[in-house]
N, CA and C atoms of all chains as a GROMACS GRO file, in nm:
protein
  504
    1MET      N    1 -22.044  11.264  14.967
    1MET     CA    2 -21.922  11.183  14.984
    1MET      C    3 -21.902  11.100  14.856
    2ASN      N    4 -21.786  11.115  14.791
    2ASN     CA    5 -21.761  11.040  14.668
    2ASN      C    6 -21.707  10.899  14.699
    3SER      N    7 -21.690  10.820  14.591
    3SER     CA    8 -21.652  10.679  14.611
    3SER      C    9 -21.510  10.665  14.669
    4ILE      N   10 -21.422  10.758  14.639
    4ILE     CA   11 -21.286  10.753  14.696
    4ILE      C   12 -21.292  10.774  14.848
    5ASP      N   13 -21.372  10.873  14.891
    5ASP     CA   14 -21.390  10.897  15.035
    5ASP      C   15 -21.445  10.773  15.105
    6ILE      N   16 -21.544  10.709  15.041
    6ILE     CA   17 -21.607  10.591  15.103
    6ILE      C   18 -21.502  10.480  15.122
    7ILE      N   19 -21.418  10.457  15.019
    7ILE     CA   20 -21.311  10.357  15.031
    7ILE      C   21 -21.217  10.394  15.146
    8GLY      N   22 -21.183  10.521  15.159
    8GLY     CA   23 -21.097  10.567  15.268
    8GLY      C   24 -21.158  10.541  15.404
    9TYR      N   25 -21.287  10.570  15.418
    9TYR     CA   26 -21.352  10.548  15.548
    9TYR      C   27 -21.363  10.399  15.580
   10VAL      N   28 -21.393  10.316  15.479
   10VAL     CA   29 -21.400  10.171  15.502
   10VAL      C   30 -21.262  10.119  15.543
   11ALA      N   31 -21.157  10.165  15.473
   11ALA     CA   32 -21.020  10.122  15.505
   11ALA      C   33 -20.983  10.164  15.647
   12ALA      N   34 -21.017  10.286  15.685
   12ALA     CA   35 -20.986  10.337  15.819
   12ALA      C   36 -21.060  10.256  15.925
   13PHE      N   37 -21.188  10.224  15.897
   13PHE     CA   38 -21.267  10.144  15.990
   13PHE      C   39 -21.201  10.007  16.011
   14LEU      N   40 -21.156   9.945  15.900
   14LEU     CA   41 -21.097   9.810  15.908
   14LEU      C   42 -20.964   9.811  15.982
   15THR      N   43 -20.872   9.901  15.944
   15THR     CA   44 -20.739   9.898  16.008
   15THR      C   45 -20.747   9.943  16.155
   16THR      N   46 -20.852  10.015  16.192
   16THR     CA   47 -20.871  10.053  16.332
   16THR      C   48 -20.932   9.938  16.412
   17SER      N   49 -21.037   9.877  16.357
   17SER     CA   50 -21.108   9.772  16.430
   17SER      C   51 -21.034   9.639  16.430
   18ALA      N   52 -20.933   9.625  16.346
   18ALA     CA   53 -20.855   9.499  16.339
   18ALA      C   54 -20.796   9.461  16.475
   19PHE      N   55 -20.768   9.562  16.559
   19PHE     CA   56 -20.707   9.533  16.690
   19PHE      C   57 -20.806   9.469  16.788
   20ILE      N   58 -20.937   9.481  16.761
   20ILE     CA   59 -21.036   9.428  16.855
   20ILE      C   60 -21.023   9.276  16.873
   21PRO      N   61 -21.017   9.195  16.764
   21PRO     CA   62 -21.004   9.050  16.786
   21PRO      C   63 -20.874   9.011  16.859
   22GLN      N   64 -20.764   9.088  16.837
   22GLN     CA   65 -20.639   9.056  16.910
   22GLN      C   66 -20.654   9.088  17.058
   23ALA      N   67 -20.716   9.202  17.089
   23ALA     CA   68 -20.739   9.240  17.229
   23ALA      C   69 -20.827   9.135  17.297
   24TRP      N   70 -20.931   9.092  17.228
   24TRP     CA   71 -21.024   8.994  17.283
   24TRP      C   72 -20.955   8.859  17.305
   25LEU      N   73 -20.877   8.814  17.207
   25LEU     CA   74 -20.807   8.685  17.219
   25LEU      C   75 -20.710   8.686  17.336
   26THR      N   76 -20.632   8.793  17.350
   26THR     CA   77 -20.532   8.800  17.457
   26THR      C   78 -20.601   8.811  17.594
   27TRP      N   79 -20.710   8.887  17.600
   27TRP     CA   80 -20.788   8.900  17.723
   27TRP      C   81 -20.843   8.764  17.767
   28ARG      N   82 -20.892   8.687  17.670
   28ARG     CA   83 -20.955   8.558  17.699
   28ARG      C   84 -20.851   8.454  17.742
   29ARG      N   85 -20.734   8.453  17.675
   29ARG     CA   86 -20.629   8.354  17.703
   29ARG      C   87 -20.552   8.387  17.830
   30LYS      N   88 -20.546   8.514  17.869
   30LYS     CA   89 -20.463   8.560  17.981
   30LYS      C   90 -20.317   8.515  17.962
   31ARG      N   91 -20.277   8.507  17.836
   31ARG     CA   92 -20.138   8.474  17.801
   31ARG      C   93 -20.104   8.557  17.678
   32ALA      N   94 -19.978   8.600  17.671
   32ALA     CA   95 -19.941   8.688  17.559
   32ALA      C   96 -19.801   8.657  17.508
   33GLU      N   97 -19.757   8.531  17.526
   33GLU     CA   98 -19.617   8.500  17.490
   33GLU      C   99 -19.593   8.510  17.339
   34GLY      N  100 -19.698   8.496  17.257
   34GLY     CA  101 -19.680   8.506  17.112
   34GLY      C  102 -19.704   8.646  17.057
   35VAL      N  103 -19.743   8.739  17.148
   35VAL     CA  104 -19.769   8.877  17.107
   35VAL      C  105 -19.639   8.956  17.123
   36SER      N  106 -19.602   9.032  17.021
   36SER     CA  107 -19.475   9.104  17.023
   36SER      C  108 -19.481   9.232  17.104
   37LEU      N  109 -19.396   9.240  17.208
   37LEU     CA  110 -19.386   9.362  17.289
   37LEU      C  111 -19.342   9.479  17.201
   38GLY      N  112 -19.242   9.453  17.115
   38GLY     CA  113 -19.191   9.558  17.025
   38GLY      C  114 -19.300   9.614  16.936
   39MET      N  115 -19.386   9.525  16.880
   39MET     CA  116 -19.492   9.572  16.792
   39MET      C  117 -19.581   9.673  16.862
   40TYR      N  118 -19.625   9.640  16.985
   40TYR     CA  119 -19.723   9.728  17.050
   40TYR      C  120 -19.660   9.853  17.110
   41CYS      N  121 -19.530   9.847  17.146
   41CYS     CA  122 -19.460   9.971  17.185
   41CYS      C  123 -19.454  10.067  17.066
   42ILE      N  124 -19.413  10.014  16.949
   42ILE     CA  125 -19.400  10.099  16.830
   42ILE      C  126 -19.538  10.148  16.784
   43MET      N  127 -19.639  10.059  16.792
   43MET     CA  128 -19.774  10.097  16.747
   43MET      C  129 -19.832  10.208  16.835
   44VAL      N  130 -19.810  10.198  16.967
   44VAL     CA  131 -19.858  10.304  17.058
   44VAL      C  132 -19.788  10.436  17.023
   45ALA      N  133 -19.657  10.432  17.005
   45ALA     CA  134 -19.583  10.554  16.969
   45ALA      C  135 -19.634  10.611  16.836
   46GLY      N  136 -19.657  10.524  16.739
   46GLY     CA  137 -19.703  10.567  16.607
   46GLY      C  138 -19.842  10.628  16.610
   47THR      N  139 -19.933  10.567  16.688
   47THR     CA  140 -20.069  10.623  16.693
   47THR      C  141 -20.071  10.755  16.772
   48VAL      N  142 -19.981  10.770  16.873
   48VAL     CA  143 -19.967  10.900  16.939
   48VAL      C  144 -19.922  11.003  16.836
   49GLY      N  145 -19.827  10.964  16.750
   49GLY     CA  146 -19.781  11.052  16.643
   49GLY      C  147 -19.894  11.094  16.549
   50TRP      N  148 -19.976  10.996  16.506
   50TRP     CA  149 -20.091  11.026  16.418
   50TRP      C  150 -20.191  11.118  16.487
   51LEU      N  151 -20.209  11.098  16.618
   51LEU     CA  152 -20.302  11.179  16.695
   51LEU      C  153 -20.254  11.325  16.698
   52ILE      N  154 -20.125  11.346  16.724
   52ILE     CA  155 -20.068  11.482  16.725
   52ILE      C  156 -20.085  11.544  16.586
   53TYR      N  157 -20.057  11.464  16.482
   53TYR     CA  158 -20.072  11.509  16.343
   53TYR      C  159 -20.217  11.553  16.315
   54GLY      N  160 -20.313  11.469  16.356
   54GLY     CA  161 -20.454  11.500  16.335
   54GLY      C  162 -20.497  11.625  16.410
   55ILE      N  163 -20.449  11.640  16.535
   55ILE     CA  164 -20.484  11.757  16.617
   55ILE      C  165 -20.426  11.884  16.552
   56MET      N  166 -20.300  11.876  16.506
   56MET     CA  167 -20.236  11.993  16.444
   56MET      C  168 -20.307  12.035  16.314
   57LEU      N  169 -20.363  11.937  16.243
   57LEU     CA  170 -20.436  11.967  16.119
   57LEU      C  171 -20.584  11.995  16.145
   58GLY      N  172 -20.630  11.966  16.266
   58GLY     CA  173 -20.773  11.977  16.296
   58GLY      C  174 -20.856  11.877  16.215
   59ALA      N  175 -20.795  11.762  16.186
   59ALA     CA  176 -20.859  11.661  16.100
   59ALA      C  177 -20.929  11.556  16.187
   60TRP      N  178 -21.059  11.574  16.205
   60TRP     CA  179 -21.134  11.487  16.296
   60TRP      C  180 -21.132  11.338  16.260
   61PRO      N  181 -21.140  11.300  16.130
   61PRO     CA  182 -21.135  11.155  16.101
   61PRO      C  183 -21.004  11.092  16.150
   62ILE      N  184 -20.891  11.164  16.135
   62ILE     CA  185 -20.761  11.113  16.182
   62ILE      C  186 -20.760  11.106  16.334
   63ILE      N  187 -20.815  11.209  16.399
   63ILE     CA  188 -20.819  11.211  16.546
   63ILE      C  189 -20.901  11.094  16.600
   64VAL      N  190 -21.024  11.078  16.548
   64VAL     CA  191 -21.114  10.973  16.598
   64VAL      C  192 -21.054  10.834  16.575
   65ALA      N  193 -21.006  10.808  16.453
   65ALA     CA  194 -20.949  10.676  16.421
   65ALA      C  195 -20.831  10.645  16.513
   66ASN      N  196 -20.748  10.746  16.540
   66ASN     CA  197 -20.627  10.718  16.617
   66ASN      C  198 -20.648  10.715  16.768
   67VAL      N  199 -20.754  10.781  16.816
   67VAL     CA  200 -20.790  10.765  16.958
   67VAL      C  201 -20.831  10.619  16.980
   68ILE      N  202 -20.909  10.564  16.886
   68ILE     CA  203 -20.954  10.424  16.899
   68ILE      C  204 -20.834  10.329  16.885
   69SER      N  205 -20.750  10.348  16.781
   69SER     CA  206 -20.633  10.261  16.761
   69SER      C  207 -20.538  10.268  16.881
   70LEU      N  208 -20.517  10.389  16.932
   70LEU     CA  209 -20.427  10.407  17.046
   70LEU      C  210 -20.482  10.335  17.169
   71SER      N  211 -20.613  10.347  17.195
   71SER     CA  212 -20.673  10.280  17.311
   71SER      C  213 -20.656  10.128  17.301
   72LEU      N  214 -20.684  10.074  17.182
   72LEU     CA  215 -20.675   9.928  17.165
   72LEU      C  216 -20.530   9.880  17.173
   73SER      N  217 -20.438   9.952  17.108
   73SER     CA  218 -20.296   9.913  17.111
   73SER      C  219 -20.241   9.922  17.253
   74ALA      N  220 -20.278  10.028  17.326
   74ALA     CA  221 -20.229  10.045  17.463
   74ALA      C  222 -20.285   9.934  17.553
   75PHE      N  223 -20.410   9.895  17.528
   75PHE     CA  224 -20.472   9.788  17.607
   75PHE      C  225 -20.398   9.655  17.582
   76ILE      N  226 -20.365   9.626  17.456
   76ILE     CA  227 -20.290   9.503  17.423
   76ILE      C  228 -20.150   9.511  17.485
   77LEU      N  229 -20.086   9.629  17.479
   77LEU     CA  230 -19.952   9.646  17.538
   77LEU      C  231 -19.956   9.622  17.689
   78ILE      N  232 -20.057   9.675  17.757
   78ILE     CA  233 -20.069   9.656  17.903
   78ILE      C  234 -20.090   9.508  17.934
   79MET      N  235 -20.175   9.439  17.855
   79MET     CA  236 -20.196   9.295  17.876
   79MET      C  237 -20.066   9.219  17.855
   80LYS      N  238 -19.989   9.258  17.752
   80LYS     CA  239 -19.859   9.194  17.725
   80LYS      C  240 -19.768   9.209  17.847
   81LEU      N  241 -19.765   9.328  17.907
   81LEU     CA  242 -19.678   9.353  18.022
   81LEU      C  243 -19.725   9.274  18.145
   82ILE      N  244 -19.858   9.255  18.160
   82ILE     CA  245 -19.912   9.184  18.276
   82ILE      C  246 -19.904   9.032  18.257
   83TYR      N  247 -19.953   8.984  18.142
   83TYR     CA  248 -19.964   8.839  18.122
   83TYR      C  249 -19.835   8.775  18.074
   84LYS      N  250 -19.745   8.854  18.021
   84LYS     CA  251 -19.615   8.809  17.965
   84LYS      C  252 -19.633   8.716  17.843
   85MET      N  253 -19.055  12.084  15.369
   85MET     CA  254 -19.144  12.002  15.453
   85MET      C  255 -19.161  12.069  15.589
   86ASN      N  256 -19.284  12.097  15.628
   86ASN     CA  257 -19.305  12.163  15.758
   86ASN      C  258 -19.312  12.060  15.872
   87SER      N  259 -19.323  12.112  15.996
   87SER     CA  260 -19.316  12.023  16.112
   87SER      C  261 -19.436  11.927  16.118
   88ILE      N  262 -19.552  11.970  16.069
   88ILE     CA  263 -19.670  11.881  16.068
   88ILE      C  264 -19.644  11.762  15.974
   89ASP      N  265 -19.589  11.790  15.855
   89ASP     CA  266 -19.555  11.682  15.761
   89ASP      C  267 -19.457  11.583  15.823
   90ILE      N  268 -19.356  11.638  15.893
   90ILE     CA  269 -19.253  11.551  15.953
   90ILE      C  270 -19.318  11.457  16.055
   91ILE      N  271 -19.408  11.511  16.139
   91ILE     CA  272 -19.479  11.427  16.237
   91ILE      C  273 -19.560  11.319  16.165
   92GLY      N  274 -19.626  11.354  16.055
   92GLY     CA  275 -19.702  11.257  15.977
   92GLY      C  276 -19.614  11.146  15.921
   93TYR      N  277 -19.498  11.182  15.868
   93TYR     CA  278 -19.408  11.080  15.812
   93TYR      C  279 -19.351  10.989  15.921
   94VAL      N  280 -19.317  11.050  16.036
   94VAL     CA  281 -19.266  10.969  16.148
   94VAL      C  282 -19.375  10.871  16.195
   95ALA      N  283 -19.499  10.921  16.209
   95ALA     CA  284 -19.611  10.837  16.251
   95ALA      C  285 -19.634  10.724  16.151
   96ALA      N  286 -19.631  10.756  16.022
   96ALA     CA  287 -19.652  10.654  15.918
   96ALA      C  288 -19.542  10.549  15.922
   97PHE      N  289 -19.418  10.594  15.944
   97PHE     CA  290 -19.305  10.501  15.953
   97PHE      C  291 -19.324  10.405  16.071
   98LEU      N  292 -19.368  10.460  16.186
   98LEU     CA  293 -19.385  10.378  16.306
   98LEU      C  294 -19.499  10.278  16.291
   99THR      N  295 -19.617  10.323  16.248
   99THR     CA  296 -19.731  10.231  16.240
   99THR      C  297 -19.713  10.127  16.128
  100THR      N  298 -19.627  10.158  16.031
  100THR     CA  299 -19.596  10.060  15.926
  100THR      C  300 -19.494   9.958  15.975
  101SER      N  301 -19.386  10.008  16.038
  101SER     CA  302 -19.278   9.918  16.079
  101SER      C  303 -19.311   9.840  16.205
  102ALA      N  304 -19.418   9.878  16.276
  102ALA     CA  305 -19.457   9.806  16.399
  102ALA      C  306 -19.480   9.657  16.374
  103PHE      N  307 -19.520   9.621  16.251
  103PHE     CA  308 -19.548   9.480  16.222
  103PHE      C  309 -19.421   9.395  16.211
  104ILE      N  310 -19.305   9.460  16.193
  104ILE     CA  311 -19.180   9.385  16.175
  104ILE      C  312 -19.147   9.298  16.298
  105PRO      N  313 -19.149   9.355  16.422
  105PRO     CA  314 -19.118   9.267  16.537
  105PRO      C  315 -19.218   9.152  16.556
  106GLN      N  316 -19.346   9.174  16.522
  106GLN     CA  317 -19.444   9.063  16.532
  106GLN      C  318 -19.414   8.955  16.428
  107ALA      N  319 -19.382   8.997  16.306
  107ALA     CA  320 -19.348   8.900  16.200
  107ALA      C  321 -19.225   8.819  16.241
  108TRP      N  322 -19.126   8.890  16.296
  108TRP     CA  323 -19.000   8.826  16.336
  108TRP      C  324 -19.024   8.728  16.452
  109LEU      N  325 -19.103   8.768  16.553
  109LEU     CA  326 -19.130   8.683  16.669
  109LEU      C  327 -19.203   8.555  16.625
  110THR      N  328 -19.304   8.570  16.541
  110THR     CA  329 -19.383   8.454  16.499
  110THR      C  330 -19.299   8.362  16.410
  111TRP      N  331 -19.216   8.419  16.325
  111TRP     CA  332 -19.125   8.342  16.240
  111TRP      C  333 -19.028   8.260  16.323
  112ARG      N  334 -18.976   8.321  16.431
  112ARG     CA  335 -18.875   8.257  16.516
  112ARG      C  336 -18.938   8.147  16.601
  113ARG      N  337 -19.062   8.173  16.653
  113ARG     CA  338 -19.127   8.076  16.741
  113ARG      C  339 -19.188   7.960  16.664
  114LYS      N  340 -19.224   7.982  16.538
  114LYS     CA  341 -19.297   7.882  16.456
  114LYS      C  342 -19.425   7.838  16.527
  115ARG      N  343 -19.481   7.930  16.604
  115ARG     CA  344 -19.608   7.906  16.671
  115ARG      C  345 -19.684   8.038  16.667
  116ALA      N  346 -19.816   8.029  16.654
  116ALA     CA  347 -19.894   8.153  16.641
  116ALA      C  348 -20.027   8.142  16.714
  117GLU      N  349 -20.030   8.060  16.821
  117GLU     CA  350 -20.160   8.039  16.888
  117GLU      C  351 -20.210   8.165  16.959
  118GLY      N  352 -20.120   8.257  16.993
  118GLY     CA  353 -20.164   8.380  17.060
  118GLY      C  354 -20.190   8.495  16.964
  119VAL      N  355 -20.164   8.470  16.834
  119VAL     CA  356 -20.185   8.573  16.732
  119VAL      C  357 -20.327   8.559  16.678
  120SER      N  358 -20.399   8.669  16.670
  120SER     CA  359 -20.540   8.663  16.629
  120SER      C  360 -20.556   8.652  16.477
  121LEU      N  361 -20.621   8.542  16.434
  121LEU     CA  362 -20.652   8.524  16.291
  121LEU      C  363 -20.741   8.639  16.241
  122GLY      N  364 -20.842   8.674  16.322
  122GLY     CA  365 -20.934   8.781  16.286
  122GLY      C  366 -20.861   8.912  16.263
  123MET      N  367 -20.766   8.944  16.353
  123MET     CA  368 -20.693   9.071  16.338
  123MET      C  369 -20.624   9.080  16.203
  124TYR      N  370 -20.553   8.973  16.163
  124TYR     CA  371 -20.474   8.983  16.040
  124TYR      C  372 -20.559   8.970  15.914
  125CYS      N  373 -20.673   8.901  15.922
  125CYS     CA  374 -20.768   8.902  15.809
  125CYS      C  375 -20.820   9.045  15.787
  126ILE      N  376 -20.863   9.110  15.897
  126ILE     CA  377 -20.919   9.245  15.886
  126ILE      C  378 -20.809   9.344  15.844
  127MET      N  379 -20.688   9.327  15.899
  127MET     CA  380 -20.578   9.419  15.867
  127MET      C  381 -20.540   9.408  15.718
  128VAL      N  382 -20.535   9.286  15.665
  128VAL     CA  383 -20.505   9.268  15.522
  128VAL      C  384 -20.613   9.336  15.437
  129ALA      N  385 -20.741   9.313  15.472
  129ALA     CA  386 -20.850   9.378  15.397
  129ALA      C  387 -20.840   9.530  15.406
  130GLY      N  388 -20.809   9.581  15.526
  130GLY     CA  389 -20.799   9.726  15.546
  130GLY      C  390 -20.685   9.789  15.468
  131THR      N  391 -20.568   9.721  15.467
  131THR     CA  392 -20.454   9.778  15.394
  131THR      C  393 -20.476   9.769  15.243
  132VAL      N  394 -20.549   9.665  15.197
  132VAL     CA  395 -20.588   9.662  15.055
  132VAL      C  396 -20.677   9.783  15.025
  133GLY      N  397 -20.769   9.813  15.116
  133GLY     CA  398 -20.855   9.931  15.101
  133GLY      C  399 -20.774  10.060  15.093
  134TRP      N  400 -20.677  10.079  15.184
  134TRP     CA  401 -20.590  10.197  15.182
  134TRP      C  402 -20.510  10.206  15.053
  135LEU      N  403 -20.467  10.090  15.004
  135LEU     CA  404 -20.389  10.086  14.880
  135LEU      C  405 -20.473  10.134  14.762
  136ILE      N  406 -20.598  10.084  14.752
  136ILE     CA  407 -20.690  10.129  14.646
  136ILE      C  408 -20.714  10.280  14.658
  137TYR      N  409 -20.734  10.325  14.784
  137TYR     CA  410 -20.756  10.468  14.811
  137TYR      C  411 -20.636  10.551  14.763
  138GLY      N  412 -20.516  10.505  14.798
  138GLY     CA  413 -20.394  10.577  14.757
  138GLY      C  414 -20.376  10.579  14.607
  139ILE      N  415 -20.406  10.466  14.541
  139ILE     CA  416 -20.393  10.457  14.395
  139ILE      C  417 -20.493  10.552  14.328
  140MET      N  418 -20.618  10.553  14.379
  140MET     CA  419 -20.720  10.640  14.320
  140MET      C  420 -20.686  10.788  14.336
  141LEU      N  421 -20.617  10.821  14.446
  141LEU     CA  422 -20.577  10.960  14.468
  141LEU      C  423 -20.441  10.992  14.406
  142GLY      N  424 -20.368  10.888  14.363
  142GLY     CA  425 -20.231  10.908  14.316
  142GLY      C  426 -20.139  10.955  14.428
  143ALA      N  427 -20.170  10.914  14.553
  143ALA     CA  428 -20.094  10.961  14.669
  143ALA      C  429 -19.984  10.860  14.704
  144TRP      N  430 -19.863  10.888  14.660
  144TRP     CA  431 -19.753  10.794  14.677
  144TRP      C  432 -19.719  10.760  14.822
  145PRO      N  433 -19.722  10.855  14.916
  145PRO     CA  434 -19.692  10.815  15.055
  145PRO      C  435 -19.790  10.709  15.106
  146ILE      N  436 -19.919  10.722  15.070
  146ILE     CA  437 -20.020  10.624  15.113
  146ILE      C  438 -19.994  10.490  15.044
  147ILE      N  439 -19.959  10.494  14.915
  147ILE     CA  440 -19.932  10.371  14.840
  147ILE      C  441 -19.812  10.296  14.900
  148VAL      N  442 -19.702  10.368  14.919
  148VAL     CA  443 -19.578  10.304  14.969
  148VAL      C  444 -19.600  10.246  15.108
  149ALA      N  445 -19.659  10.327  15.200
  149ALA     CA  446 -19.681  10.280  15.338
  149ALA      C  447 -19.769  10.155  15.338
  150ASN      N  448 -19.871  10.152  15.252
  150ASN     CA  449 -19.965  10.040  15.259
  150ASN      C  450 -19.919   9.917  15.182
  151VAL      N  451 -19.830   9.933  15.084
  151VAL     CA  452 -19.767   9.814  15.023
  151VAL      C  453 -19.683   9.742  15.130
  152ILE      N  454 -19.611   9.820  15.211
  152ILE     CA  455 -19.528   9.761  15.317
  152ILE      C  456 -19.616   9.697  15.425
  153SER      N  457 -19.718   9.772  15.473
  153SER     CA  458 -19.809   9.718  15.576
  153SER      C  459 -19.880   9.593  15.528
  154LEU      N  460 -19.926   9.596  15.401
  154LEU     CA  461 -19.997   9.482  15.346
  154LEU      C  462 -19.905   9.359  15.338
  155SER      N  463 -19.781   9.379  15.293
  155SER     CA  464 -19.685   9.268  15.283
  155SER      C  465 -19.662   9.205  15.420
  156LEU      N  466 -19.639   9.289  15.521
  156LEU     CA  467 -19.610   9.238  15.656
  156LEU      C  468 -19.733   9.170  15.717
  157SER      N  469 -19.851   9.231  15.702
  157SER     CA  470 -19.974   9.172  15.757
  157SER      C  471 -20.006   9.039  15.688
  158ALA      N  472 -19.988   9.034  15.556
  158ALA     CA  473 -20.016   8.911  15.482
  158ALA      C  474 -19.917   8.801  15.523
  159PHE      N  475 -19.792   8.839  15.548
  159PHE     CA  476 -19.690   8.743  15.592
  159PHE      C  477 -19.727   8.684  15.728
  160ILE      N  478 -19.770   8.771  15.822
  160ILE     CA  479 -19.813   8.724  15.954
  160ILE      C  480 -19.938   8.635  15.941
  161LEU      N  481 -20.031   8.674  15.854
  161LEU     CA  482 -20.153   8.595  15.832
  161LEU      C  483 -20.118   8.456  15.778
  162ILE      N  484 -20.026   8.449  15.682
  162ILE     CA  485 -19.986   8.320  15.625
  162ILE      C  486 -19.919   8.233  15.732
  163MET      N  487 -19.833   8.296  15.815
  163MET     CA  488 -19.769   8.220  15.924
  163MET      C  489 -19.875   8.168  16.022
  164LYS      N  490 -19.976   8.252  16.052
  164LYS     CA  491 -20.084   8.210  16.142
  164LYS      C  492 -20.155   8.087  16.084
  165LEU      N  493 -20.179   8.087  15.952
  165LEU     CA  494 -20.249   7.975  15.888
  165LEU      C  495 -20.163   7.849  15.887
  166ILE      N  496 -20.032   7.865  15.875
  166ILE     CA  497 -19.941   7.750  15.869
  166ILE      C  498 -19.909   7.696  16.009
  167TYR      N  499 -19.866   7.786  16.098
  167TYR     CA  500 -19.818   7.743  16.230
  167TYR      C  501 -19.931   7.719  16.330
  168LYS      N  502 -20.049   7.773  16.303
  168LYS     CA  503 -20.167   7.766  16.390
  168LYS      C  504 -20.146   7.834  16.526
   0.00000   0.00000   0.00000
């Protein structure tokens, strides 16, 4: 694995795991009035798109990263719908 | 451009533009107590990583998408620091 690949994997790890602190904060507060419904609707749609793209290419790093991003975004979206 | 490329571009457009409604909501409310500081710190670091990756590969779609994502994430992070 060359240094460019390593930077790509670190970047993918960061932009995927970034949703964890937001999910945790919203779960803990049981309030989501400052969380944008539009953001998480679009993010869920976008990660579904990336997942289809990864599956069509057979690109496992894209598939794995977007299964995680999709799960976290969908969880935040569901909390937004429940907690308002 | 084949259908796989089109899905990739649509996905990139969605996951990039998803930050716009969050930036707009936080700007309008002038409050950010429900927005995770950790999320936007990690997201800024991750998009900087993607930007370096895109520059090293000379991949313009990655560069353009991540300049936009980085700008929006940094804007939300600054609002979080100001509005608390």
